[in-house]
PyMOL CGO cylinders between C-alpha atoms (Angstrom):
from pymol import cmd
from pymol.cgo import CYLINDER

trace = [
    CYLINDER, -59.94, 84.77, 22.03, -62.22, 87.09, 24.00, 0.3, 1, 1, 1, 1, 1, 1,
    CYLINDER, -62.22, 87.09, 24.00, -60.74, 90.33, 25.26, 0.3, 1, 1, 1, 1, 1, 1,
    CYLINDER, -60.74, 90.33, 25.26, -61.11, 91.21, 28.91, 0.3, 1, 1, 1, 1, 1, 1,
    CYLINDER, -61.11, 91.21, 28.91, -63.05, 94.44, 29.29, 0.3, 1, 1, 1, 1, 1, 1,
    CYLINDER, -63.05, 94.44, 29.29, -61.06, 97.13, 31.07, 0.3, 1, 1, 1, 1, 1, 1,
    CYLINDER, -61.06, 97.13, 31.07, -63.04, 98.90, 33.79, 0.3, 1, 1, 1, 1, 1, 1,
    CYLINDER, -63.04, 98.90, 33.79, -62.34, 102.61, 34.20, 0.3, 1, 1, 1, 1, 1, 1,
    CYLINDER, -62.34, 102.61, 34.20, -61.46, 103.66, 37.74, 0.3, 1, 1, 1, 1, 1, 1,
    CYLINDER, -61.46, 103.66, 37.74, -63.69, 106.44, 39.11, 0.3, 1, 1, 1, 1, 1, 1,
    CYLINDER, -63.69, 106.44, 39.11, -61.50, 108.88, 41.00, 0.3, 1, 1, 1, 1, 1, 1,
    CYLINDER, -61.50, 108.88, 41.00, -63.30, 110.57, 43.90, 0.3, 1, 1, 1, 1, 1, 1,
    CYLINDER, -63.30, 110.57, 43.90, -62.64, 113.36, 46.40, 0.3, 1, 1, 1, 1, 1, 1,
    CYLINDER, -62.64, 113.36, 46.40, -64.56, 113.36, 49.69, 0.3, 1, 1, 1, 1, 1, 1,
    CYLINDER, -64.56, 113.36, 49.69, -65.21, 116.79, 51.25, 0.3, 1, 1, 1, 1, 1, 1,
    CYLINDER, -65.21, 116.79, 51.25, -66.66, 116.88, 54.76, 0.3, 1, 1, 1, 1, 1, 1,
    CYLINDER, -66.66, 116.88, 54.76, -65.54, 118.71, 57.90, 0.3, 1, 1, 1, 1, 1, 1,
    CYLINDER, -65.54, 118.71, 57.90, -65.94, 115.63, 60.12, 0.3, 1, 1, 1, 1, 1, 1,
    CYLINDER, -65.94, 115.63, 60.12, -63.08, 113.11, 59.99, 0.3, 1, 1, 1, 1, 1, 1,
    CYLINDER, -63.08, 113.11, 59.99, -65.27, 110.21, 61.13, 0.3, 1, 1, 1, 1, 1, 1,
    CYLINDER, -65.27, 110.21, 61.13, -67.71, 110.89, 58.27, 0.3, 1, 1, 1, 1, 1, 1,
    CYLINDER, -67.71, 110.89, 58.27, -64.88, 110.94, 55.73, 0.3, 1, 1, 1, 1, 1, 1,
    CYLINDER, -64.88, 110.94, 55.73, -63.59, 107.61, 57.05, 0.3, 1, 1, 1, 1, 1, 1,
    CYLINDER, -63.59, 107.61, 57.05, -67.06, 106.07, 56.76, 0.3, 1, 1, 1, 1, 1, 1,
    CYLINDER, -67.06, 106.07, 56.76, -67.56, 107.39, 53.22, 0.3, 1, 1, 1, 1, 1, 1,
    CYLINDER, -67.56, 107.39, 53.22, -64.14, 106.18, 52.12, 0.3, 1, 1, 1, 1, 1, 1,
    CYLINDER, -64.14, 106.18, 52.12, -64.80, 102.71, 53.53, 0.3, 1, 1, 1, 1, 1, 1,
    CYLINDER, -64.80, 102.71, 53.53, -68.17, 102.56, 51.77, 0.3, 1, 1, 1, 1, 1, 1,
    CYLINDER, -68.17, 102.56, 51.77, -66.95, 103.79, 48.41, 0.3, 1, 1, 1, 1, 1, 1,
    CYLINDER, -66.95, 103.79, 48.41, -63.79, 101.73, 48.24, 0.3, 1, 1, 1, 1, 1, 1,
    CYLINDER, -63.79, 101.73, 48.24, -65.82, 98.52, 48.59, 0.3, 1, 1, 1, 1, 1, 1,
    CYLINDER, -65.82, 98.52, 48.59, -66.61, 99.17, 44.92, 0.3, 1, 1, 1, 1, 1, 1,
    CYLINDER, -66.61, 99.17, 44.92, -63.81, 97.70, 42.83, 0.3, 1, 1, 1, 1, 1, 1,
    CYLINDER, -63.81, 97.70, 42.83, -63.79, 100.59, 40.36, 0.3, 1, 1, 1, 1, 1, 1,
    CYLINDER, -63.79, 100.59, 40.36, -63.99, 103.44, 42.92, 0.3, 1, 1, 1, 1, 1, 1,
    CYLINDER, -63.99, 103.44, 42.92, -60.83, 105.10, 44.20, 0.3, 1, 1, 1, 1, 1, 1,
    CYLINDER, -60.83, 105.10, 44.20, -60.81, 107.90, 46.80, 0.3, 1, 1, 1, 1, 1, 1,
    CYLINDER, -60.81, 107.90, 46.80, -57.85, 110.05, 45.75, 0.3, 1, 1, 1, 1, 1, 1,
    CYLINDER, -57.85, 110.05, 45.75, -58.25, 112.88, 48.27, 0.3, 1, 1, 1, 1, 1, 1,
    CYLINDER, -58.25, 112.88, 48.27, -60.09, 114.23, 51.30, 0.3, 1, 1, 1, 1, 1, 1,
    CYLINDER, -60.09, 114.23, 51.30, -60.86, 117.81, 52.33, 0.3, 1, 1, 1, 1, 1, 1,
    CYLINDER, -60.86, 117.81, 52.33, -62.24, 119.32, 55.51, 0.3, 1, 1, 1, 1, 1, 1,
    CYLINDER, -62.24, 119.32, 55.51, -62.94, 122.86, 54.25, 0.3, 1, 1, 1, 1, 1, 1,
    CYLINDER, -62.94, 122.86, 54.25, -64.19, 124.72, 51.20, 0.3, 1, 1, 1, 1, 1, 1,
    CYLINDER, -64.19, 124.72, 51.20, -60.95, 126.30, 50.01, 0.3, 1, 1, 1, 1, 1, 1,
    CYLINDER, -60.95, 126.30, 50.01, -59.07, 123.04, 50.56, 0.3, 1, 1, 1, 1, 1, 1,
    CYLINDER, -59.07, 123.04, 50.56, -61.69, 121.25, 48.43, 0.3, 1, 1, 1, 1, 1, 1,
    CYLINDER, -61.69, 121.25, 48.43, -61.29, 123.71, 45.58, 0.3, 1, 1, 1, 1, 1, 1,
    CYLINDER, -61.29, 123.71, 45.58, -57.50, 123.45, 45.70, 0.3, 1, 1, 1, 1, 1, 1,
    CYLINDER, -57.50, 123.45, 45.70, -57.66, 119.64, 45.67, 0.3, 1, 1, 1, 1, 1, 1,
    CYLINDER, -57.66, 119.64, 45.67, -59.89, 119.69, 42.59, 0.3, 1, 1, 1, 1, 1, 1,
    CYLINDER, -59.89, 119.69, 42.59, -57.35, 121.93, 40.85, 0.3, 1, 1, 1, 1, 1, 1,
    CYLINDER, -57.35, 121.93, 40.85, -54.54, 119.56, 41.80, 0.3, 1, 1, 1, 1, 1, 1,
    CYLINDER, -54.54, 119.56, 41.80, -56.15, 116.15, 41.27, 0.3, 1, 1, 1, 1, 1, 1,
    CYLINDER, -56.15, 116.15, 41.27, -58.90, 116.71, 38.64, 0.3, 1, 1, 1, 1, 1, 1,
    CYLINDER, -58.90, 116.71, 38.64, -61.23, 114.02, 40.05, 0.3, 1, 1, 1, 1, 1, 1,
    CYLINDER, -61.23, 114.02, 40.05, -64.13, 112.39, 38.24, 0.3, 1, 1, 1, 1, 1, 1,
    CYLINDER, -64.13, 112.39, 38.24, -66.45, 113.15, 41.17, 0.3, 1, 1, 1, 1, 1, 1,
    CYLINDER, -66.45, 113.15, 41.17, -66.57, 115.15, 44.40, 0.3, 1, 1, 1, 1, 1, 1,
    CYLINDER, -66.57, 115.15, 44.40, -68.84, 114.07, 47.24, 0.3, 1, 1, 1, 1, 1, 1,
    CYLINDER, -68.84, 114.07, 47.24, -69.46, 117.34, 49.02, 0.3, 1, 1, 1, 1, 1, 1,
    CYLINDER, -69.46, 117.34, 49.02, -71.12, 118.16, 52.33, 0.3, 1, 1, 1, 1, 1, 1,
    CYLINDER, -71.12, 118.16, 52.33, -73.53, 121.09, 51.97, 0.3, 1, 1, 1, 1, 1, 1,
    CYLINDER, -73.53, 121.09, 51.97, -72.29, 122.71, 55.20, 0.3, 1, 1, 1, 1, 1, 1,
    CYLINDER, -72.29, 122.71, 55.20, -68.56, 123.32, 55.08, 0.3, 1, 1, 1, 1, 1, 1,
    CYLINDER, -68.56, 123.32, 55.08, -66.33, 125.74, 57.05, 0.3, 1, 1, 1, 1, 1, 1,
    CYLINDER, -66.33, 125.74, 57.05, -65.65, 128.99, 55.21, 0.3, 1, 1, 1, 1, 1, 1,
    CYLINDER, -65.65, 128.99, 55.21, -67.59, 128.47, 51.99, 0.3, 1, 1, 1, 1, 1, 1,
    CYLINDER, -67.59, 128.47, 51.99, -70.97, 126.77, 51.61, 0.3, 1, 1, 1, 1, 1, 1,
    CYLINDER, -70.97, 126.77, 51.61, -71.35, 123.71, 49.40, 0.3, 1, 1, 1, 1, 1, 1,
    CYLINDER, -71.35, 123.71, 49.40, -73.35, 125.67, 46.82, 0.3, 1, 1, 1, 1, 1, 1,
    CYLINDER, -73.35, 125.67, 46.82, -70.53, 128.14, 46.21, 0.3, 1, 1, 1, 1, 1, 1,
    CYLINDER, -70.53, 128.14, 46.21, -67.91, 125.37, 46.28, 0.3, 1, 1, 1, 1, 1, 1,
    CYLINDER, -67.91, 125.37, 46.28, -69.90, 123.58, 43.59, 0.3, 1, 1, 1, 1, 1, 1,
    CYLINDER, -69.90, 123.58, 43.59, -69.93, 126.68, 41.39, 0.3, 1, 1, 1, 1, 1, 1,
    CYLINDER, -69.93, 126.68, 41.39, -66.19, 127.08, 41.70, 0.3, 1, 1, 1, 1, 1, 1,
    CYLINDER, -66.19, 127.08, 41.70, -65.50, 123.39, 41.08, 0.3, 1, 1, 1, 1, 1, 1,
    CYLINDER, -65.50, 123.39, 41.08, -67.46, 123.45, 37.83, 0.3, 1, 1, 1, 1, 1, 1,
    CYLINDER, -67.46, 123.45, 37.83, -65.63, 126.59, 36.77, 0.3, 1, 1, 1, 1, 1, 1,
    CYLINDER, -65.63, 126.59, 36.77, -62.27, 124.88, 37.41, 0.3, 1, 1, 1, 1, 1, 1,
    CYLINDER, -62.27, 124.88, 37.41, -63.13, 121.42, 36.07, 0.3, 1, 1, 1, 1, 1, 1,
    CYLINDER, -63.13, 121.42, 36.07, -66.32, 121.11, 34.04, 0.3, 1, 1, 1, 1, 1, 1,
    CYLINDER, -66.32, 121.11, 34.04, -65.84, 117.33, 33.75, 0.3, 1, 1, 1, 1, 1, 1,
    CYLINDER, -65.84, 117.33, 33.75, -65.82, 116.83, 37.53, 0.3, 1, 1, 1, 1, 1, 1,
    CYLINDER, -65.82, 116.83, 37.53, -69.25, 115.70, 38.75, 0.3, 1, 1, 1, 1, 1, 1,
    CYLINDER, -69.25, 115.70, 38.75, -70.44, 117.07, 42.10, 0.3, 1, 1, 1, 1, 1, 1,
    CYLINDER, -70.44, 117.07, 42.10, -72.71, 115.14, 44.46, 0.3, 1, 1, 1, 1, 1, 1,
    CYLINDER, -72.71, 115.14, 44.46, -74.07, 117.13, 47.37, 0.3, 1, 1, 1, 1, 1, 1,
    CYLINDER, -74.07, 117.13, 47.37, -74.63, 115.44, 50.73, 0.3, 1, 1, 1, 1, 1, 1,
    CYLINDER, -74.63, 115.44, 50.73, -77.26, 117.35, 52.69, 0.3, 1, 1, 1, 1, 1, 1,
    CYLINDER, -77.26, 117.35, 52.69, -79.70, 117.14, 55.56, 0.3, 1, 1, 1, 1, 1, 1,
    CYLINDER, -79.70, 117.14, 55.56, -82.06, 119.54, 53.70, 0.3, 1, 1, 1, 1, 1, 1,
    CYLINDER, -82.06, 119.54, 53.70, -84.86, 118.06, 51.57, 0.3, 1, 1, 1, 1, 1, 1,
    CYLINDER, -84.86, 118.06, 51.57, -85.95, 121.57, 50.61, 0.3, 1, 1, 1, 1, 1, 1,
    CYLINDER, -85.95, 121.57, 50.61, -86.43, 122.15, 46.87, 0.3, 1, 1, 1, 1, 1, 1,
    CYLINDER, -86.43, 122.15, 46.87, -84.81, 125.60, 47.15, 0.3, 1, 1, 1, 1, 1, 1,
    CYLINDER, -84.81, 125.60, 47.15, -81.53, 124.05, 48.31, 0.3, 1, 1, 1, 1, 1, 1,
    CYLINDER, -81.53, 124.05, 48.31, -81.71, 121.37, 45.62, 0.3, 1, 1, 1, 1, 1, 1,
    CYLINDER, -81.71, 121.37, 45.62, -82.39, 123.86, 42.84, 0.3, 1, 1, 1, 1, 1, 1,
    CYLINDER, -82.39, 123.86, 42.84, -79.53, 126.12, 43.91, 0.3, 1, 1, 1, 1, 1, 1,
    CYLINDER, -79.53, 126.12, 43.91, -77.04, 123.26, 43.85, 0.3, 1, 1, 1, 1, 1, 1,
    CYLINDER, -77.04, 123.26, 43.85, -78.26, 122.11, 40.44, 0.3, 1, 1, 1, 1, 1, 1,
    CYLINDER, -78.26, 122.11, 40.44, -78.12, 125.65, 39.08, 0.3, 1, 1, 1, 1, 1, 1,
    CYLINDER, -78.12, 125.65, 39.08, -74.52, 125.93, 40.26, 0.3, 1, 1, 1, 1, 1, 1,
    CYLINDER, -74.52, 125.93, 40.26, -73.58, 122.68, 38.51, 0.3, 1, 1, 1, 1, 1, 1,
    CYLINDER, -73.58, 122.68, 38.51, -74.19, 119.75, 40.89, 0.3, 1, 1, 1, 1, 1, 1,
    CYLINDER, -74.19, 119.75, 40.89, -75.31, 116.51, 39.23, 0.3, 1, 1, 1, 1, 1, 1,
    CYLINDER, -75.31, 116.51, 39.23, -76.42, 114.65, 42.35, 0.3, 1, 1, 1, 1, 1, 1,
    CYLINDER, -76.42, 114.65, 42.35, -78.14, 115.46, 45.63, 0.3, 1, 1, 1, 1, 1, 1,
    CYLINDER, -78.14, 115.46, 45.63, -78.15, 112.79, 48.33, 0.3, 1, 1, 1, 1, 1, 1,
    CYLINDER, -78.15, 112.79, 48.33, -79.87, 113.20, 51.70, 0.3, 1, 1, 1, 1, 1, 1,
    CYLINDER, -79.87, 113.20, 51.70, -77.81, 112.25, 54.75, 0.3, 1, 1, 1, 1, 1, 1,
    CYLINDER, -77.81, 112.25, 54.75, -80.37, 109.72, 55.93, 0.3, 1, 1, 1, 1, 1, 1,
    CYLINDER, -80.37, 109.72, 55.93, -80.08, 107.80, 52.66, 0.3, 1, 1, 1, 1, 1, 1,
    CYLINDER, -80.08, 107.80, 52.66, -78.51, 104.34, 52.49, 0.3, 1, 1, 1, 1, 1, 1,
    CYLINDER, -78.51, 104.34, 52.49, -74.98, 103.61, 51.36, 0.3, 1, 1, 1, 1, 1, 1,
    CYLINDER, -74.98, 103.61, 51.36, -76.40, 102.01, 48.22, 0.3, 1, 1, 1, 1, 1, 1,
    CYLINDER, -76.40, 102.01, 48.22, -78.04, 105.34, 47.36, 0.3, 1, 1, 1, 1, 1, 1,
    CYLINDER, -78.04, 105.34, 47.36, -74.69, 107.11, 47.42, 0.3, 1, 1, 1, 1, 1, 1,
    CYLINDER, -74.69, 107.11, 47.42, -73.00, 104.44, 45.31, 0.3, 1, 1, 1, 1, 1, 1,
    CYLINDER, -73.00, 104.44, 45.31, -75.89, 104.63, 42.83, 0.3, 1, 1, 1, 1, 1, 1,
    CYLINDER, -75.89, 104.63, 42.83, -75.56, 108.44, 42.77, 0.3, 1, 1, 1, 1, 1, 1,
    CYLINDER, -75.56, 108.44, 42.77, -71.88, 108.20, 41.83, 0.3, 1, 1, 1, 1, 1, 1,
    CYLINDER, -71.88, 108.20, 41.83, -72.60, 105.73, 39.04, 0.3, 1, 1, 1, 1, 1, 1,
    CYLINDER, -72.60, 105.73, 39.04, -75.48, 107.81, 37.69, 0.3, 1, 1, 1, 1, 1, 1,
    CYLINDER, -75.48, 107.81, 37.69, -73.57, 111.11, 37.55, 0.3, 1, 1, 1, 1, 1, 1,
    CYLINDER, -73.57, 111.11, 37.55, -70.49, 109.47, 36.03, 0.3, 1, 1, 1, 1, 1, 1,
    CYLINDER, -70.49, 109.47, 36.03, -72.79, 108.08, 33.32, 0.3, 1, 1, 1, 1, 1, 1,
    CYLINDER, -72.79, 108.08, 33.32, -73.92, 111.64, 32.60, 0.3, 1, 1, 1, 1, 1, 1,
    CYLINDER, -73.92, 111.64, 32.60, -77.27, 111.46, 34.35, 0.3, 1, 1, 1, 1, 1, 1,
    CYLINDER, -77.27, 111.46, 34.35, -78.70, 113.38, 37.31, 0.3, 1, 1, 1, 1, 1, 1,
    CYLINDER, -78.70, 113.38, 37.31, -79.44, 111.69, 40.63, 0.3, 1, 1, 1, 1, 1, 1,
    CYLINDER, -79.44, 111.69, 40.63, -81.81, 112.88, 43.35, 0.3, 1, 1, 1, 1, 1, 1,
    CYLINDER, -81.81, 112.88, 43.35, -82.31, 110.64, 46.35, 0.3, 1, 1, 1, 1, 1, 1,
    CYLINDER, -82.31, 110.64, 46.35, -85.88, 109.88, 47.47, 0.3, 1, 1, 1, 1, 1, 1,
    CYLINDER, -85.88, 109.88, 47.47, -88.14, 111.61, 48.42, 0.3, 1, 1, 1, 1, 1, 1,
    CYLINDER, -88.14, 111.61, 48.42, -86.80, 114.26, 46.02, 0.3, 1, 1, 1, 1, 1, 1,
    CYLINDER, -86.80, 114.26, 46.02, -88.05, 114.05, 42.46, 0.3, 1, 1, 1, 1, 1, 1,
    CYLINDER, -88.05, 114.05, 42.46, -87.75, 115.83, 39.13, 0.3, 1, 1, 1, 1, 1, 1,
    CYLINDER, -87.75, 115.83, 39.13, -91.50, 116.50, 39.22, 0.3, 1, 1, 1, 1, 1, 1,
    CYLINDER, -91.50, 116.50, 39.22, -91.26, 118.29, 42.57, 0.3, 1, 1, 1, 1, 1, 1,
    CYLINDER, -91.26, 118.29, 42.57, -88.43, 120.44, 41.21, 0.3, 1, 1, 1, 1, 1, 1,
    CYLINDER, -88.43, 120.44, 41.21, -90.48, 121.35, 38.16, 0.3, 1, 1, 1, 1, 1, 1,
    CYLINDER, -90.48, 121.35, 38.16, -93.31, 122.49, 40.42, 0.3, 1, 1, 1, 1, 1, 1,
    CYLINDER, -93.31, 122.49, 40.42, -90.86, 124.55, 42.47, 0.3, 1, 1, 1, 1, 1, 1,
    CYLINDER, -90.86, 124.55, 42.47, -89.45, 126.19, 39.34, 0.3, 1, 1, 1, 1, 1, 1,
    CYLINDER, -89.45, 126.19, 39.34, -92.92, 127.23, 38.20, 0.3, 1, 1, 1, 1, 1, 1,
    CYLINDER, -92.92, 127.23, 38.20, -93.72, 128.74, 41.60, 0.3, 1, 1, 1, 1, 1, 1,
    CYLINDER, -93.72, 128.74, 41.60, -90.41, 130.55, 42.07, 0.3, 1, 1, 1, 1, 1, 1,
    CYLINDER, -90.41, 130.55, 42.07, -89.80, 131.93, 38.58, 0.3, 1, 1, 1, 1, 1, 1,
    CYLINDER, -89.80, 131.93, 38.58, -88.83, 135.59, 38.67, 0.3, 1, 1, 1, 1, 1, 1,
    CYLINDER, -88.83, 135.59, 38.67, -86.99, 138.12, 36.52, 0.3, 1, 1, 1, 1, 1, 1,
    CYLINDER, -86.99, 138.12, 36.52, -84.26, 140.63, 37.14, 0.3, 1, 1, 1, 1, 1, 1,
    CYLINDER, -84.26, 140.63, 37.14, -80.50, 140.55, 37.77, 0.3, 1, 1, 1, 1, 1, 1,
    CYLINDER, -80.50, 140.55, 37.77, -79.27, 138.75, 40.86, 0.3, 1, 1, 1, 1, 1, 1,
    CYLINDER, -79.27, 138.75, 40.86, -76.74, 141.06, 42.52, 0.3, 1, 1, 1, 1, 1, 1,
    CYLINDER, -76.74, 141.06, 42.52, -74.77, 138.00, 43.71, 0.3, 1, 1, 1, 1, 1, 1,
    CYLINDER, -74.77, 138.00, 43.71, -73.91, 137.19, 40.09, 0.3, 1, 1, 1, 1, 1, 1,
    CYLINDER, -73.91, 137.19, 40.09, -71.87, 140.39, 39.73, 0.3, 1, 1, 1, 1, 1, 1,
    CYLINDER, -71.87, 140.39, 39.73, -69.61, 139.62, 42.69, 0.3, 1, 1, 1, 1, 1, 1,
    CYLINDER, -69.61, 139.62, 42.69, -66.13, 138.33, 41.87, 0.3, 1, 1, 1, 1, 1, 1,
    CYLINDER, -66.13, 138.33, 41.87, -64.98, 134.91, 43.09, 0.3, 1, 1, 1, 1, 1, 1,
    CYLINDER, -64.98, 134.91, 43.09, -62.81, 136.57, 45.76, 0.3, 1, 1, 1, 1, 1, 1,
    CYLINDER, -62.81, 136.57, 45.76, -65.67, 138.80, 46.92, 0.3, 1, 1, 1, 1, 1, 1,
    CYLINDER, -65.67, 138.80, 46.92, -67.86, 135.72, 47.31, 0.3, 1, 1, 1, 1, 1, 1,
    CYLINDER, -67.86, 135.72, 47.31, -65.16, 134.00, 49.37, 0.3, 1, 1, 1, 1, 1, 1,
    CYLINDER, -65.16, 134.00, 49.37, -64.83, 137.08, 51.58, 0.3, 1, 1, 1, 1, 1, 1,
    CYLINDER, -64.83, 137.08, 51.58, -68.62, 137.28, 51.91, 0.3, 1, 1, 1, 1, 1, 1,
    CYLINDER, -68.62, 137.28, 51.91, -68.76, 133.69, 53.14, 0.3, 1, 1, 1, 1, 1, 1,
    CYLINDER, -68.76, 133.69, 53.14, -65.94, 134.21, 55.64, 0.3, 1, 1, 1, 1, 1, 1,
    CYLINDER, -65.94, 134.21, 55.64, -67.38, 137.49, 56.98, 0.3, 1, 1, 1, 1, 1, 1,
    CYLINDER, -67.38, 137.49, 56.98, -70.73, 135.78, 57.42, 0.3, 1, 1, 1, 1, 1, 1,
    CYLINDER, -70.73, 135.78, 57.42, -68.98, 133.01, 59.35, 0.3, 1, 1, 1, 1, 1, 1,
    CYLINDER, -68.98, 133.01, 59.35, -67.67, 135.65, 61.78, 0.3, 1, 1, 1, 1, 1, 1,
    CYLINDER, -67.67, 135.65, 61.78, -64.04, 135.98, 60.69, 0.3, 1, 1, 1, 1, 1, 1,
    CYLINDER, -64.04, 135.98, 60.69, -62.21, 139.29, 61.08, 0.3, 1, 1, 1, 1, 1, 1,
    CYLINDER, -62.21, 139.29, 61.08, -60.37, 141.04, 58.25, 0.3, 1, 1, 1, 1, 1, 1,
    CYLINDER, -60.37, 141.04, 58.25, -57.07, 139.78, 59.65, 0.3, 1, 1, 1, 1, 1, 1,
    CYLINDER, -57.07, 139.78, 59.65, -58.33, 136.19, 59.81, 0.3, 1, 1, 1, 1, 1, 1,
    CYLINDER, -58.33, 136.19, 59.81, -59.77, 136.42, 56.30, 0.3, 1, 1, 1, 1, 1, 1,
    CYLINDER, -59.77, 136.42, 56.30, -56.44, 137.72, 55.00, 0.3, 1, 1, 1, 1, 1, 1,
    CYLINDER, -56.44, 137.72, 55.00, -54.63, 134.77, 56.57, 0.3, 1, 1, 1, 1, 1, 1,
    CYLINDER, -54.63, 134.77, 56.57, -57.10, 132.17, 55.26, 0.3, 1, 1, 1, 1, 1, 1,
    CYLINDER, -57.10, 132.17, 55.26, -56.99, 133.53, 51.69, 0.3, 1, 1, 1, 1, 1, 1,
    CYLINDER, -56.99, 133.53, 51.69, -53.24, 134.33, 51.72, 0.3, 1, 1, 1, 1, 1, 1,
    CYLINDER, -53.24, 134.33, 51.72, -53.83, 138.01, 50.94, 0.3, 1, 1, 1, 1, 1, 1,
    CYLINDER, -53.83, 138.01, 50.94, -52.96, 141.22, 52.80, 0.3, 1, 1, 1, 1, 1, 1,
    CYLINDER, -52.96, 141.22, 52.80, -55.33, 142.61, 55.40, 0.3, 1, 1, 1, 1, 1, 1,
    CYLINDER, -55.33, 142.61, 55.40, -55.70, 145.75, 53.30, 0.3, 1, 1, 1, 1, 1, 1,
    CYLINDER, -55.70, 145.75, 53.30, -56.77, 143.66, 50.29, 0.3, 1, 1, 1, 1, 1, 1,
    CYLINDER, -56.77, 143.66, 50.29, -59.29, 141.82, 52.46, 0.3, 1, 1, 1, 1, 1, 1,
    CYLINDER, -59.29, 141.82, 52.46, -60.71, 145.18, 53.59, 0.3, 1, 1, 1, 1, 1, 1,
    CYLINDER, -60.71, 145.18, 53.59, -61.02, 146.33, 49.97, 0.3, 1, 1, 1, 1, 1, 1,
    CYLINDER, -61.02, 146.33, 49.97, -62.87, 143.16, 48.94, 0.3, 1, 1, 1, 1, 1, 1,
    CYLINDER, -62.87, 143.16, 48.94, -65.17, 143.56, 51.94, 0.3, 1, 1, 1, 1, 1, 1,
    CYLINDER, -65.17, 143.56, 51.94, -65.93, 147.18, 51.05, 0.3, 1, 1, 1, 1, 1, 1,
    CYLINDER, -65.93, 147.18, 51.05, -66.60, 146.30, 47.41, 0.3, 1, 1, 1, 1, 1, 1,
    CYLINDER, -66.60, 146.30, 47.41, -69.02, 143.49, 48.17, 0.3, 1, 1, 1, 1, 1, 1,
    CYLINDER, -69.02, 143.49, 48.17, -70.91, 145.64, 50.70, 0.3, 1, 1, 1, 1, 1, 1,
    CYLINDER, -70.91, 145.64, 50.70, -71.13, 148.40, 48.10, 0.3, 1, 1, 1, 1, 1, 1,
    CYLINDER, -71.13, 148.40, 48.10, -72.33, 146.10, 45.31, 0.3, 1, 1, 1, 1, 1, 1,
    CYLINDER, -72.33, 146.10, 45.31, -74.96, 144.40, 47.44, 0.3, 1, 1, 1, 1, 1, 1,
    CYLINDER, -74.96, 144.40, 47.44, -76.07, 147.56, 49.24, 0.3, 1, 1, 1, 1, 1, 1,
    CYLINDER, -76.07, 147.56, 49.24, -75.61, 145.87, 52.63, 0.3, 1, 1, 1, 1, 1, 1,
    CYLINDER, -75.61, 145.87, 52.63, -74.87, 148.17, 55.54, 0.3, 1, 1, 1, 1, 1, 1,
    CYLINDER, -74.87, 148.17, 55.54, -73.69, 145.94, 58.38, 0.3, 1, 1, 1, 1, 1, 1,
    CYLINDER, -73.69, 145.94, 58.38, -72.73, 142.40, 59.34, 0.3, 1, 1, 1, 1, 1, 1,
    CYLINDER, -72.73, 142.40, 59.34, -76.26, 141.43, 60.39, 0.3, 1, 1, 1, 1, 1, 1,
    CYLINDER, -76.26, 141.43, 60.39, -77.60, 142.24, 56.92, 0.3, 1, 1, 1, 1, 1, 1,
    CYLINDER, -77.60, 142.24, 56.92, -74.61, 140.47, 55.36, 0.3, 1, 1, 1, 1, 1, 1,
    CYLINDER, -74.61, 140.47, 55.36, -75.26, 137.28, 57.33, 0.3, 1, 1, 1, 1, 1, 1,
    CYLINDER, -75.26, 137.28, 57.33, -78.95, 137.30, 56.37, 0.3, 1, 1, 1, 1, 1, 1,
    CYLINDER, -78.95, 137.30, 56.37, -77.97, 137.81, 52.73, 0.3, 1, 1, 1, 1, 1, 1,
    CYLINDER, -77.97, 137.81, 52.73, -75.43, 134.96, 52.85, 0.3, 1, 1, 1, 1, 1, 1,
    CYLINDER, -75.43, 134.96, 52.85, -78.08, 132.60, 54.26, 0.3, 1, 1, 1, 1, 1, 1,
    CYLINDER, -78.08, 132.60, 54.26, -80.60, 133.65, 51.60, 0.3, 1, 1, 1, 1, 1, 1,
    CYLINDER, -80.60, 133.65, 51.60, -78.04, 132.97, 48.87, 0.3, 1, 1, 1, 1, 1, 1,
    CYLINDER, -78.04, 132.97, 48.87, -77.19, 129.55, 50.30, 0.3, 1, 1, 1, 1, 1, 1,
    CYLINDER, -77.19, 129.55, 50.30, -73.56, 130.56, 50.90, 0.3, 1, 1, 1, 1, 1, 1,
    CYLINDER, -73.56, 130.56, 50.90, -73.83, 129.63, 54.56, 0.3, 1, 1, 1, 1, 1, 1,
    CYLINDER, -73.83, 129.63, 54.56, -76.54, 127.81, 56.45, 0.3, 1, 1, 1, 1, 1, 1,
    CYLINDER, -76.54, 127.81, 56.45, -77.76, 127.91, 60.01, 0.3, 1, 1, 1, 1, 1, 1,
    CYLINDER, -77.76, 127.91, 60.01, -75.54, 125.92, 62.35, 0.3, 1, 1, 1, 1, 1, 1,
    CYLINDER, -75.54, 125.92, 62.35, -76.50, 122.32, 62.94, 0.3, 1, 1, 1, 1, 1, 1,
]
cmd.load_cgo(trace, "trace")
């Protein structure tokens, strides 16, 4: 008697700040018999908390999220759950963006003008332990970019704590100390201390410099 092969369910979290996009992605993904969307998030901190709670197999993550950019969310997800695969959804076909997401732990990068089949393929590829880049991105183009952009020296961003990075993202988004304290469930005084420490470590002197720095690091992006 032949045994029926048991198919493993792929548990997925969708993270996008637009409800209509999340609905569309859920509908697309759940057409696959072995895909199950177990959670949705509309912001960066909510995404991170859901990963902690649900331990998904994959997170489909919009690059531009309120509060914390997709690159930083990716880094924190991989720190929390190394087995969770991250697929970035982005409008940017720039190698710099792609490289930053891969460096922070993403396994897939899908452009927003890709087909639904591309996204399904991306999920299957990363779950199988492979990397997926949607056309026209390619491994060869990334290799060329790496050769051009290689540099040495310590990146100041790497010495910031997780909380300082969260505060950096929120300050760059225009939130006040009081608003940051509320969003992160800390006291206003603690928010002020984190803000002072990150300014001191980075050598930034004002909010304009901080915003420019956050954009350069890929923590936030220019508004759509």
